[in-house]
SEMI-720910 format. One record per residue (C-alpha): residue in three letters; x, y, z. Coordinates in steps of 0.001 Angstrom, whole numbers, plus 500000, padded with zeros to 6 digits. Last residue first. Layout:
! residues N
ALAXYZ ...
END
This chain:
! residues 405
GLY440540960186288510 LEU441250961172292092 HIS444763961076293600 VAL444383960031297227 LEU446361961447300183 ASN446455959689303540 ALA445906960473307203 HIS445870958212310267 ILE444772958286313903 VAL445199962025314364 GLY444472963449317833 GLU448110964287318576 LYS450120964506315387 GLY451932961376314263 ASN450514961424310776 LEU449424964958310005 GLY452906965929308836 ALA452829963405306017 VAL449569964913304818 ILE450980968445304853 GLY454193967320303127 GLN452253965616300344 LEU450355968866299774 CYS453585970879299581 GLU455069968445297064 LEU451885968477295033 ASN451857972242294584 ASP449154972655291941 CYS446366971837294398 ASP442707971022293903 LEU440622969764296794 TYR438296967206298332 VAL438634967020302128 THR437513963782303722 ALA437024963440307455 THR436526960420309692 PHE435686960956313326 ALA436194959186316614 ALA434351958019319746 GLY431676960662319185 ASP429020958441320787 LYS428864956357317609 PHE431327957402314938 ALA431204960943313639 LYS431391962005310020 ASN433323964928308580 GLU432730965964304986 ILE434499968696303089 GLU434152969838299485 GLN436070971879296908 VAL439071973172298880 LYS441468975191296741 CYS445089974572297679 GLY447614977425297806 CYS449823975769300437 GLU448806978381303026 VAL445175977501302345 LEU445903973811302841 SER447739974495306104 THR444798976444307520 LEU442409973659306500 LEU444548971028308202 GLY444860973019311416 ALA441089973347311731 LEU440439969727310741 ALA442625967777313181 GLN441235968144316705 GLY438187965839316687 HIS439579962383317428 HIS440900961627313954 ARG440709959579310782 VAL441840961866307969 ASN441356961462304228 VAL442861964103301953 SER441260963988298530 PHE442810965029295265 LYS441959966265291767 ALA438560967737292664 LYS435702967617290174 THR433384966002292718 ALA430182964409291534 THR426612965654292055 GLN427382969372292168 MET424481971077293887 ASN421863973179292129 VAL418734970993292119 LEU418378969820295715 ASN415255967788296489 GLY416595964244296186 ALA419846965346297839 ASP417976966082301070 VAL418591969546302524 LYS420649970155305684 ARG420762973174308022 THR420060970646310819 LYS417102971899312887 SER415691974716310731 TYR416589972768307602 GLN414566969730308676 LEU411554971887309510 ILE411848973707306171 MET412256970505304154 ARG409251968851305796 LEU407177971992305293 ALA408037972027301591 GLU406911968401301365 LEU403713969123303308 GLY402938972137301164 ILE403497970159297982 ALA401035967475299097 THR398507970077300286 GLU398744972159297109 ALA398451969005295026 GLN395211968015296769 LYS393884971567296706 THR394450971665292967 SER396627974103291089 ALA399478971947289825 GLY398528972181286161 ILE396892975602286540 HIS398921977570284020 HIS395758979430282929 SER394166976858280626 GLY394146976713276855 TYR392293974988274079 VAL393879976061270819 LYS391955975606267600 PRO390197978983267866 HIS393481980875268411 GLN393260983266271376 ALA395889981530273508 LEU398258981288270544 ALA398005984956269597 HIS398245986236273172 VAL396303989035274821 PHE396398988618278594 ASP394746991178280881 CYS395576990687284561 GLU395252988259287493 LYS397951986249289307 ALA400715988480287999 ALA403777986845286417 PRO402035986999283059 GLU402708984495280263 GLY405501985530277934 LEU405713982200276145 TYR402716980126277122 VAL401762977277279451 ASP398582975247280030 CYS398221973948276510 ALA395947972223274038 TYR396723972136270324 TRP394526970834267517 PHE395458969598264025 GLY392639968488261701 PRO392560971611259535 ARG396345971671258976 ALA397602974909257387 GLU396160977369259912 LEU397250975388262970 GLU400612974794261289 ARG401215978540260900 LEU400350979134264570 LEU402763976395265643 GLU405550977885263555 ALA405193981235265339 GLU404754979526268716 ASN407942977484268595 ALA406730975447271535 LEU408863973975274320 ASP409231977562275542 GLY405856977500277258 ARG406870974711279600 SER405184971509280740 THR401424971321280173 ASN401786970944276425 ILE399216968824274595 ILE399331967974270903 VAL396336966527269067 VAL397194964945265719 ASN394730965162262833 GLU397301965169260019 LYS399437962497261685 CYS402820963676262890 LEU406205963763261148 ALA405653967216259649 LEU404629968337263144 PHE408179967826264385 ALA409682969876261551 SER407036972561261996 ASN407777973013265695 ILE407188971540269143 MET410893971205270050 GLY411247974978270499 LYS413311974618273663 THR413910970940274446 GLN417663970688273825 PRO418555974043275396 THR416623972875278460 SER413078973426279721 PRO411997970278281496 VAL409990967471279847 HIS406401966255280047 PHE404953966632276560 THR401686965043275424 ILE401094963575271973 ILE397689962363270757 ASP397087960276267626 SER400561958752267851 VAL402478956615265334 ARG404791959036263518 ALA405375961381266445 VAL406572958602268772 GLU409239957593266266 GLU410370961217265969 ILE410505961540269755 THR413263958941269748 ASN414105955563271294 PHE410568954231271357 TYR408915952285274160 GLU405416950804274257 ILE404203951514277785 GLY402736948815280032 LEU404646950047283082 ALA407054947089282946 HIS407470947901279248 ALA408728951364280153 GLN411286950012282613 ALA412497947431280082 ALA412781950062277338 SER414967952124279643 VAL414027955474281159 PHE416467958409281311 PRO416368959224277591 ASP412555959250277691 THR410140957928275091 GLY406498957012274912 CYS403702954696273907 VAL400247954199275361 GLU397143952670273792 LEU394079954500275054 GLY391271952575276744 PHE390273955355279148 SER391923953504282054 LYS395047953272279907 ALA395191957059279662 ARG394906957436283433 VAL397871955181284206 SER399942956639281357 VAL399301960205282519 GLU400600959218285980 LYS403767957809284392 GLY404314960975282369 ILE403927963076285506 ALA406534961138287522 GLY409003960840284668 LEU408243959282281291 GLY408966962276279076 ILE407343962551275660 ILE404144960552276076 GLY402529959284272884 ILE398818958525273032 LYS397360955940270678 ARG393651955636269920 GLY391708952588271074 LYS389176954569273094 ILE389481958313272396 GLY386193959310270808 THR385978960657267251 CYS383684963667267575 GLU381468964056264506 SER378218964820266340 PHE379408968131267777 ALA377912970563265283 GLY374744968494265133 LYS373882969143268762 ASN373642972866268153 TRP371551974602270839 LYS372012978334271478 GLY371333980554274522 GLN374754982215274376 LYS375749980369277549 LEU374786977150275792 LEU376971978058272844 ALA379993978754275058 TYR379723975470276983 ASN379514973303273883 GLU382354975335272347 PRO384521974680275420 LEU383617970958275401 ARG384724970219271847 ARG384282966462272493 ASP387766965400271360 VAL389495968616272354 SER387905968772275791 LEU388473965049276403 ILE392198965346275768 HIS392411968603277721 GLY390782967015280761 MET393125964040280507 VAL396091966409280575 LEU394586968255283547 GLU394362964983285479 ALA398022964254284694 VAL398998967687286031 ALA397152967086289308 VAL398560963564289659 SER402132964735289216 ASN401943967648291666 LYS404031966015294415 GLY406427964287292031 PRO409415966490292717 CYS409178969099295491 ASN411966971541294612 ALA415262972725296067 VAL417643975634295590 PHE420445976043298157 ILE422139979426298256 SER425926979796297996 ASN425746983185296251 LYS427129981888292959 SER424742978925293224 ALA421730981207293667 ALA422787983334290697 VAL423025980225288518 CYS419706978931289869 ASP417819982010288697 ILE414400980719289768 ASN411300980637287536 ASP412578977640285584 VAL412707975586288802 GLY410462972685287823 ALA408565970481290299 GLY406428972424292736 ALA406838974512295881 ARG410167975868294672 ILE412215976267297824 ILE414996978840298072 PHE417579978444300866 GLU420251980655302403 LEU418989984231302052 SER420625986660304491 PRO422559988403301698 SER419346989523299932 SER420279991951297136 THR422164989263295219 ILE419102987006295147 MET416623989664294080 ASP418921990786291260 GLY419429987194290143 THR415699986841289711 VAL413112984837291637 LYS409983984576289519 THR406692983692291219 SER405325980345290013 ARG405472978489293353 VAL407651980304295834 VAL409232979690299262 LEU412126981833300514 VAL414292980777303478 GLU416804982777305532 PRO414562985834305597 ALA415982989394305586 GLU412695991237306314 SER413521994556304631 GLN415648993264301768 LEU413547990232300893 VAL410455992412301315 ALA411754994954298783 LYS412744992266296273 LEU409266990744296481 SER407625994128295865 ASP409967994840292967 GLY409010991678291092 ASN406374989596292842 LEU404485989533296141 ALA400746988825296190 HIS401124985539298093 ASN402195987323301265 TYR403125985074304184 ILE405925986003306593 VAL406646983097308929 GLN408858983169312027 ILE409681979565312877 GLY408939978468316430 ALA407691974998315514 ASN404087976150316033 SER404683978839313408 MET405872976230310930 GLU402852974057311724 ASP400481976946311086 LEU401996977659307682 ALA401729973968306767 ALA398042973914307755 GLN397462977079305739 SER398831975377302625 PHE400505977916300354 LEU399678980519297740 ASP402869982317296790 ALA405542984494298430 VAL406294982481301582 LEU409093984210303512 VAL410696982073306227 LYS412597983382309264 MET414677981126311504 
END
């Protein structure tokens, strides 16, 4: 199996892949046309990326590609729709960079409160101005609101409490009881969090519902001196409205690690109104960029690659583009001794059925098998005839047809 790694990656993980007999192509400078060219020329089965964009054009031009791994959490940089249309698995490494991102959040909180970038800049200019920074509030006893209580949000909560912050939050996939068990005051909506929080940090994916959620309407609910932190996705912010609010509200500060239109290149010029604003403390999309996170993500990606090379299987907890529940109308269930599936599938095609999913599981020592074929079929009479015909065939123990939902 051939693996193309197109971003910075753990050397130990690269070595282990090679030791396992996997052909590894490693070039962390690839992006855009150069990545497409290597996908075409090298024809890898597996592609590993971190922040590098994987477009639909790249995917369709690489027929050998079977599996794309995002060495991180989100998959916004991968065209998952195109991958699904081309029968390519897309998987991520959830939770492996949570601590690194949470640490960056705490760094931003302290930087805003103590004005650390200005302290640094003045010293480098040969200036001393202790008085300019004597009005910092401190963070003990203030309330932090966490929008999104997944792996990263939970790690932020742990660190925030160690600094003496009061923690509240919201997440549609976390219950009040689960939040309370973590020592987090739970609210049902982001609006409730906005009204009570001194600091608000966002840890949500990019979806139609979350795009532009940091906007004037949200800020109108917040305290005048609120600090907002976004280490999640650039498109969570309505940047035009955010810039207006930064000018209109003297006490409002924004810290972020992500921007709309941020460069795909690792190093280049970057002129951006939000990044250059004096009340915005920014970092260079480095949330997951620690050696510790890189190692943890590398090991998880390595685990998936080694498993895939041996079994062509990917764990459900990593897959992001597979259907989680069948939409089929029927299932044909067959208990058999290993000779039934090929003939069944041929008959289903001839009957005009559309097979959605197939699973075939072996009993110990291959003593027998149980298969389930999920399908749609408009010709029920034909389908019933196929199933009836299976019973009594050599190698078939029993077959039955189930109407689903």
